[in-house]
N, C-alpha and C positions, 0 to 999 in steps of 0.2 A: 624727708617730708612727713608731715603729720596730717592725718585725716580724722576728723571728729565724727563718730558714727551717729546715726539717726537717734533722736530722743536721748542723747547721752546724759542730760541732766534732768530727766523726767521726774517731775514732782519736787524739785529743789526750790521750794517756795521762798526761802530766805535769802537767795542771791539778790544783791542790789545792783552791783556793777560787775561786769565781767569783761576781761580782756583776752582775746585770742592773740597769742604771740605771732611774730612774723614766720615762724616755722610751720604754722598751720596753713595748709594749702587747700583744704576742703572742709566745709562745715556742712554736715548732713541735715536732713529734714527735721524740723521741730525739735531742735536742740533743747530749748527751754520749755517744752510742752508741759503743761500742768493739768491736773484734773479740772474739768470745766466748772466745778463748783467752788474752786479756790481762786484766790486773787494773788498773783505773785508780786513780790516787792521789786522785781527787776526794773531798774530805771535807765540803765545804759549798757550798751555792748560796744566794745572797741575792737576793731579788726585791723591789726597792724600790717598784715600782708596785703599790699595794694592789688594783688592779682588773685586773691583767694576765691575759690568757688563757694558760693553762699546759697543756703536754702533756709536757714533759721526757722521761720514760722510759716511754712508754705504747704502743709499737707494736713488733711483731716482723716482720721481713721478711728475705728473702735469706739470705746467709751470716752475718748479724749478728742478735743477739738483744737484746731490751730488757734493760737493766742491772738486775740485782738489787742495788740500791744500799743501803748502810747508813749513808750520811752524813746530814747535817742540812740541812733547808731553813729558811732564815731569812726572816721576813716580819713584817708588822704584824698586830696583833690584829684578827681579823675579815676578814682579807684573803683573796684567792683563793689565795695561797700557803699559808695555813693550811688552807683547805678542801682544796686539792689534796693536801697532805701527809697530812692525816687520812684522806681517802678512799682513799689509795693505800698506807697503812701506813708512811709515812716519818716520821722524827723531825722535829719542828717546834720552833723556838725563836724568840722575839721578837728582832727586830733589836737588837743591842747586848747580848744576854744570852748566857750560856753554856748549851749544851744540857744537859738532865738526862742522867745516865748511870744505867742500871738497876743496882741493887744487885748487886755481884759481877761484872758484865759490864765489866771494866776496859778490855778492848781493843775494846769496843763492836761486837762481831760478832753480837750478839743470842743468844749462848749462853754460859752460865756453865760453864767447863770448865778443864782443866789449863793452857791458855794464859793464862787470867786469873790463875791462881795463880802462874804463872811471872812475869807482869808485876808482880804484887805483890811477889814475892821480889826481883826486880831493882830495883824502886823502893826497897824497904827496905834492900837492900845499898848502894845509892848513898847513901841518907841516912845509913846507919851509917858510911860511909867519909867523912862530912863534906860530902857533896854535896847536891844537891837531889833530891827524889823523882822529878822529871821527870814528874809527873802534874798534870793540871789540878785545880782545886778540886773540880769535879764528880766526877772520877775518884777523888780522895782520899776524898770522902764515900762513894762507892760501894765503895771498897776496905776501909773500916773496918767490917768485918762484925760484929765483937764490940763495937763502939761504945765502945772504950776511949780514943779520941782519938789513937791511933797506927796506922800501917799497918805491919804486920810479918808474920812467919812464922805467927803464930796466925791471922791473917786468911786467909793463903794456905791453911792447913790446912783451914779451914772451907769454902773454895771447893772443895778437893779432896774433902772428905767429901760435900758436896752433889752434886758431879758424879758421884761413885760411887753415891749414892742414886738420882739420876735414871737413871743407867745401868742400875741394877738394877730399874727400873720405877716408881720413886717419882714421885708426881705433885704433891706440895705445891710451892707457890712457894718461892723462897729465903727470903722473909720469914717465911712460915709454918713452914718447916723450922727456921729459927733460933730461933723462939719456942718450939718443942718441945724444944730442947736445954737 
């Protein structure tokens, strides 16, 4: 059995994706903790052991703070990874699947705003110039707000209109907002 100690990757800001193999039985506290003034590149953590004891981002101490992380935890159905993600408000996806992207939240920062509209416009411009959209399938589905099968300026406009609505105190979800239009 292998146990990963607390803050094992302290300050490793360039990690993008990390997989804990099945031999890892325990993951200590704040494994990916970084200085509170930096922004890590970590997008996903895969936990292959379905019974692994997990703490990842759950402790604050000293000059460092627990990471407010918006990435995805991958694991098996019914695993401790799934339970950990759900109990701590992290995205969870089954190993081998692509995580769901919330409608309109193309940059996956948990807020639908002008940044998402800009990402849609950049993707549409790239496609219009003969290139690839540069979005995952999940992002493409989340970006097609008007459900016309394409991602374009119309979708970006809907994101901006919704962001203005929320900014003015609107409380409807994006889905409900779009239904009322």
